[in-house]
Residue frames relative to the residue before (quaternion, step in Angstrom):
aa qw qx qy qz dx dy dz
X 1.0000 0.0000 0.0000 0.0000 0.00 0.00 0.00
X 0.0597 -0.7836 0.6170 0.0404 3.56 -0.89 0.86
X 0.7028 0.4116 -0.3329 0.4752 3.53 -1.24 0.33
X 0.6317 -0.4886 0.4289 0.4222 3.51 -1.30 -0.39
X 0.4391 -0.7201 0.4570 0.2824 3.66 -0.59 1.02
X 0.6084 0.5718 -0.3532 0.4220 3.58 1.17 -0.46
X 0.5116 0.6558 -0.4106 0.3737 3.60 1.26 -0.27
X 0.6321 0.5413 -0.3255 0.4489 3.60 1.23 -0.43
X 0.6293 0.5405 -0.3304 0.4502 3.58 1.25 -0.17
X 0.6456 -0.5081 0.3789 0.4260 3.59 -1.19 0.36
X 0.6159 -0.5599 0.3953 0.3885 3.60 -1.11 0.58
X 0.0104 -0.7628 0.6466 -0.0043 3.55 -1.23 0.63
X 0.6388 -0.5306 0.3979 0.3900 3.54 -1.25 0.44
X 0.3682 -0.7049 0.5601 0.2320 3.57 -1.21 0.52
X 0.0135 0.7652 -0.6427 -0.0349 3.52 -1.23 0.50
X 0.6372 -0.5944 0.3740 0.3176 3.58 -1.29 0.13
X 0.0342 -0.7658 0.6421 -0.0041 3.56 -0.99 0.97
X 0.0325 0.7973 -0.5994 0.0629 3.59 -0.75 1.07
X 0.1324 -0.7734 0.6150 0.0775 3.53 -1.35 0.24
X 0.4113 -0.6739 0.5502 0.2721 3.55 -1.13 0.66
X 0.6893 0.4805 -0.2652 0.4728 3.62 1.28 -0.25
X 0.7989 0.1524 -0.0565 0.5790 3.59 1.23 -0.34
X 0.1752 -0.7485 0.6285 0.1180 3.53 -1.06 0.83
X 0.6553 -0.5246 0.3755 0.3929 3.55 -1.15 0.69
X 0.8484 0.1837 -0.1591 0.4702 3.55 -0.91 1.02
X 0.5762 0.6062 -0.3756 0.3992 3.60 1.26 -0.05
X 0.5873 -0.5444 0.4680 0.3738 3.52 -1.35 0.33
X 0.4813 -0.6554 0.4957 0.3051 3.58 -1.01 0.81
X 0.4457 -0.6814 0.5229 0.2523 3.55 -1.07 0.86
X 0.6991 -0.5115 0.3093 0.3924 3.57 -1.18 0.53
X 0.6074 0.5373 -0.4036 0.4236 3.67 0.90 -0.55
X 0.7183 0.4372 -0.2506 0.4797 3.63 1.06 -0.71
X 0.5574 0.5823 -0.3795 0.4541 3.58 1.34 -0.02
X 0.5489 -0.6636 0.4155 0.2928 3.57 -1.15 0.61
X 0.2319 -0.6969 0.6612 0.1530 3.48 -1.16 0.80
X 0.5831 0.5976 -0.3524 0.4228 3.56 1.11 -0.75
X 0.7541 0.3546 -0.1976 0.5163 3.62 0.96 -0.84
X 0.5851 -0.6495 0.3450 0.3418 3.57 1.23 0.41
X 0.4647 0.6870 -0.4442 0.3388 3.61 1.16 0.48
X 0.5853 -0.6389 0.3456 0.3603 3.59 1.26 0.16
X 0.5730 0.6165 -0.3723 0.3912 3.60 1.25 0.06
X 0.5723 -0.6282 0.4414 0.2882 3.52 -1.36 -0.27
X 0.3609 -0.7602 0.4751 0.2573 3.64 1.27 -0.05
X 0.3784 0.6978 -0.5080 0.3345 3.57 0.93 0.97
X 0.3935 -0.7194 0.5181 0.2433 3.57 -0.63 1.09
X 0.4798 -0.6861 0.4609 0.2943 3.59 -0.99 0.77
X 0.5650 -0.5195 0.4978 0.4038 3.52 -1.33 0.27
X 0.0286 -0.7863 0.6171 -0.0084 3.59 -0.99 0.88
X 0.0292 -0.7705 0.6368 0.0026 3.56 -1.10 0.84
X 0.0480 -0.8011 0.5960 0.0259 3.58 -1.03 0.73
X 0.0203 -0.7906 0.6102 -0.0476 3.51 -1.19 0.73
X 0.7942 0.3219 -0.2515 0.4499 3.54 -1.41 0.19
X 0.2971 0.7558 -0.5204 0.2639 3.57 1.07 0.75
X 0.6743 -0.5365 0.3192 0.3945 3.60 -1.16 0.51
X 0.5490 -0.5687 0.5013 0.3519 3.53 -1.21 0.66
X 0.7446 0.3777 -0.2854 0.4706 3.57 -1.04 0.72
X 0.4265 0.6904 -0.4760 0.3389 3.58 1.26 0.05
X 0.1591 -0.8148 0.5551 0.0517 3.57 -0.85 1.03
X 0.7881 -0.0458 0.0121 0.6137 3.60 1.25 -0.32
X 0.3062 -0.7396 0.5737 0.1735 3.54 -1.37 0.21
X 0.1806 -0.7029 0.6736 0.1398 3.49 -1.41 0.43
X 0.1220 -0.7665 0.6263 0.0732 3.58 -1.09 0.77
X 0.0261 0.7940 -0.6064 0.0350 3.58 -0.95 0.92
X 0.0916 -0.7392 0.6571 0.1157 3.53 -1.41 0.19
X 0.0389 0.8084 -0.5851 0.0522 3.54 -0.85 1.02
X 0.3041 -0.7032 0.6169 0.1799 3.51 -1.38 0.42
X 0.2171 -0.8165 0.5194 0.1284 3.63 -0.19 1.18
X 0.6670 0.5064 -0.3056 0.4531 3.62 1.22 -0.36
X 0.3757 0.7235 -0.5050 0.2837 3.63 1.21 0.02
X 0.4894 -0.6934 0.4430 0.2889 3.60 -0.98 0.78
X 0.4573 0.6006 -0.5030 0.4209 3.52 0.58 1.31
X 0.6461 -0.5104 0.3862 0.4158 3.57 -1.25 0.16
X 0.8019 0.3099 -0.1229 0.4958 3.58 1.04 -0.79
X 0.5567 -0.5664 0.4186 0.4404 3.61 1.19 0.10
X 0.4120 -0.6914 0.5304 0.2662 3.58 -1.25 -0.38
X 0.2581 -0.7556 0.5862 0.1371 3.57 -0.79 1.07
X 0.2215 -0.8095 0.5381 0.0778 3.57 -0.63 1.20
X 0.8171 0.0127 0.0591 0.5733 3.59 1.08 -0.62
X 0.0982 0.7670 -0.6320 0.0516 3.54 -1.14 0.73
X 0.0343 -0.7784 0.6259 -0.0351 3.55 -0.80 1.13
X 0.0922 -0.8088 0.5803 0.0234 3.57 -0.84 0.99
X 0.8268 0.2947 -0.2161 0.4277 3.50 -1.43 0.32
X 0.2592 0.7228 -0.5783 0.2758 3.54 0.87 1.01
X 0.4382 -0.7230 0.4595 0.2722 3.64 -0.58 1.07
X 0.6164 -0.6022 0.3787 0.3376 3.57 -1.14 0.67
X 0.6475 0.5093 -0.3383 0.4549 3.61 1.15 -0.34
X 0.6054 0.5092 -0.3515 0.5007 3.61 1.31 0.01
X 0.0082 -0.8302 0.5556 -0.0451 3.58 -0.60 1.14
X 0.7403 0.2893 -0.2033 0.5718 3.57 1.24 0.47
X 0.1207 -0.7232 0.6707 0.1124 3.52 -1.26 0.63
X 0.4069 -0.7187 0.5013 0.2580 3.59 -0.82 0.92
X 0.6328 -0.4818 0.4177 0.4394 3.58 -1.23 0.32
X 0.7983 0.2890 -0.2280 0.4767 3.55 -0.99 0.87
X 0.3906 0.7414 -0.4711 0.2753 3.60 1.26 0.03
X 0.7099 0.4740 -0.2479 0.4582 3.57 1.14 -0.63
X 0.3053 0.7500 -0.5349 0.2411 3.61 1.07 0.57
X 0.7580 -0.4168 0.2507 0.4346 3.58 -1.28 0.20
X 0.7311 0.4056 -0.2402 0.4933 3.59 1.03 -0.70
X 0.3843 -0.7167 0.4957 0.3049 3.61 1.23 -0.24
X 0.1678 0.8611 -0.4690 0.1016 3.56 1.20 0.61
X 0.7252 0.4167 -0.2474 0.4891 3.61 1.12 -0.52
X 0.5209 0.6364 -0.4179 0.3861 3.59 1.24 0.18
X 0.5132 -0.6381 0.4649 0.3366 3.58 -1.09 0.62
X 0.6570 -0.4939 0.3739 0.4296 3.62 -1.20 0.39
X 0.7771 0.3204 -0.2681 0.4707 3.54 -1.01 0.91
X 0.6408 0.4993 -0.3318 0.4796 3.60 1.14 -0.48
X 0.0179 0.7989 -0.6013 0.0036 3.57 -1.14 0.60
X 0.4576 -0.6755 0.5215 0.2497 3.52 -1.34 0.47
X 0.3301 -0.7058 0.5917 0.2069 3.54 -1.04 0.85
X 0.5888 -0.5418 0.4336 0.4144 3.60 -1.17 0.35
X 0.3702 -0.7091 0.5521 0.2349 3.58 -0.94 0.88
X 0.7303 -0.4239 0.2843 0.4541 3.60 -1.23 -0.14
X 0.6181 0.4833 -0.3542 0.5088 3.59 1.28 -0.08
X 0.4529 -0.7173 0.3969 0.3506 3.58 1.44 0.10
X 0.5153 0.5931 -0.4407 0.4342 3.56 1.11 0.75
X 0.3511 -0.7201 0.5614 0.2076 3.56 -0.96 0.88
X 0.5709 0.5294 -0.3994 0.4841 3.54 0.42 1.27
X 0.5745 -0.5210 0.4881 0.4003 3.51 -1.39 0.03
X 0.0578 -0.7423 0.6665 0.0377 3.56 -1.01 0.91
X 0.4106 -0.7684 0.4476 0.2017 3.53 -0.63 1.17
X 0.7418 -0.3921 0.3152 0.4433 3.51 -1.41 0.04
X 0.1646 0.7891 -0.5761 0.1351 3.56 -0.88 0.95
X 0.0438 0.8294 -0.5560 0.0324 3.60 0.65 1.01
X 0.6208 -0.5389 0.3954 0.4097 3.59 -1.13 0.48
X 0.5975 -0.5716 0.4341 0.3575 3.56 -1.11 0.77
X 0.8507 0.1533 -0.1307 0.4856 3.58 -0.88 0.99
X 0.4975 0.6784 -0.4102 0.3521 3.60 1.28 0.14
X 0.5592 -0.6121 0.3874 0.4031 3.57 1.27 -0.12
X 0.7228 -0.4375 0.3359 0.4163 3.49 -1.40 -0.08
X 0.1180 -0.7666 0.6293 0.0488 3.53 -0.97 0.97
X 0.3409 -0.7103 0.5763 0.2171 3.55 -1.11 0.74
X 0.1638 -0.7543 0.6299 0.0864 3.53 -1.18 0.72
X 0.1271 -0.8252 0.5502 0.0156 3.56 -0.44 1.27
X 0.1654 -0.7432 0.6443 0.0714 3.52 -0.71 1.19
X 0.0188 -0.8032 0.5952 -0.0149 3.58 -0.90 0.88
X 0.1187 -0.7265 0.6694 0.1002 3.50 -1.24 0.65
X 0.1493 -0.7820 0.6024 0.0573 3.54 -0.83 1.03
X 0.2580 -0.7388 0.6066 0.1398 3.56 -0.92 0.99
X 0.1238 -0.8376 0.5319 0.0131 3.57 -0.67 1.14
X 0.3788 -0.6817 0.5837 0.2259 3.51 -1.28 0.60
X 0.6025 0.4708 -0.3819 0.5191 3.59 0.89 0.99
X 0.4811 -0.6861 0.4596 0.2942 3.58 -0.90 0.89
X 0.7862 -0.0810 0.0277 0.6120 3.56 1.13 -0.56
X 0.4136 -0.6737 0.5581 0.2522 3.50 -1.31 0.46
X 0.2902 -0.7277 0.5933 0.1848 3.54 -0.87 0.94
X 0.2868 0.7414 -0.5509 0.2539 3.56 -0.19 1.31
X 0.5601 -0.6019 0.4573 0.3390 3.54 -1.08 0.77
X 0.4973 -0.6842 0.4514 0.2841 3.58 -0.92 0.88
X 0.6607 0.4566 -0.3112 0.5082 3.61 1.28 -0.05
X 0.4210 0.7236 -0.4566 0.3013 3.61 1.27 0.06
X 0.4836 -0.6598 0.4957 0.2919 3.55 -1.21 0.50
X 0.6186 -0.5233 0.4128 0.4161 3.60 -1.20 0.29
X 0.6038 0.5517 -0.3644 0.4452 3.61 1.07 -0.63
X 0.6544 0.4865 -0.3132 0.4869 3.60 0.98 -0.78
X 0.5869 0.5617 -0.3578 0.4605 3.59 1.06 -0.70
X 0.6981 0.4677 -0.2795 0.4645 3.57 0.78 -1.04
X 0.6168 0.5384 -0.3367 0.4650 3.60 1.03 -0.76
X 0.6730 0.4921 -0.2934 0.4677 3.60 0.90 -0.93
X 0.6411 0.5130 -0.3291 0.4664 3.59 1.01 -0.75
X 0.6114 0.5380 -0.3395 0.4707 3.57 1.09 -0.73
X 0.6908 0.4823 -0.2793 0.4606 3.61 0.85 -0.96
X 0.7033 0.4846 -0.2779 0.4397 3.59 0.93 -0.86
X 0.2347 -0.7989 0.5141 0.2058 3.58 1.18 -0.56
X 0.3771 0.7515 -0.4569 0.2902 3.60 1.15 0.69
X 0.5452 0.6440 -0.4013 0.3563 3.61 1.21 -0.21
X 0.2074 -0.7948 0.5627 0.0925 3.58 -0.63 1.17
X 0.8130 -0.0613 0.0862 0.5726 3.57 1.07 -0.75
X 0.1769 -0.7641 0.6119 0.1023 3.53 -1.35 0.37
X 0.0857 -0.7648 0.6368 0.0462 3.54 -1.13 0.75
X 0.1453 -0.8171 0.5570 0.0312 3.56 -0.97 0.89
X 0.0153 -0.7386 0.6736 0.0246 3.53 -1.28 0.56
X 0.0885 -0.8373 0.5394 -0.0116 3.55 -0.57 1.17
X 0.0301 -0.7627 0.6460 0.0024 3.52 -1.04 0.91
X 0.2684 -0.7623 0.5617 0.1770 3.57 -1.26 -0.06
X 0.0081 -0.7707 0.6363 0.0313 3.52 -1.33 0.29
X 0.0526 0.7645 -0.6425 -0.0019 3.55 -1.24 0.55
X 0.0729 -0.7869 0.6104 0.0535 3.53 -1.27 0.43
């Protein structure tokens, strides 16, 4: 998969996504890199903040994907659903195994490694630079009815069918080894 996987979805309003741990276009720091995939990092999700999202937003979804992963569909590293509309920030480490930094009611879906947690950047050795796209989706639904074992791909498919996405914000970093 090349490009931004969100380009295949219907247009939506843009809003602002920032992080104290990552600037747009920068290399991911070691805390956000994978230890699980042997890249020497710590698998700590970055701090994320969002603002200027569309009026009428009732909840948020946060994801992180690698469109350059050597698969047909890229690789989903993280997906969090049912973040209430009054929450506009996730602290660093919110994506740990227990979801300790997530607000009540929000939960993590299994990523493509089948772990309900953030898994950091871990491209194959010598595969070149991979982009890591963090996205926040503003939804016109208070919560998504989805099985807690569902994949991020199924999440995105359901969001496409429901047409509940009001806006999207992106923050992109990169990593290679």
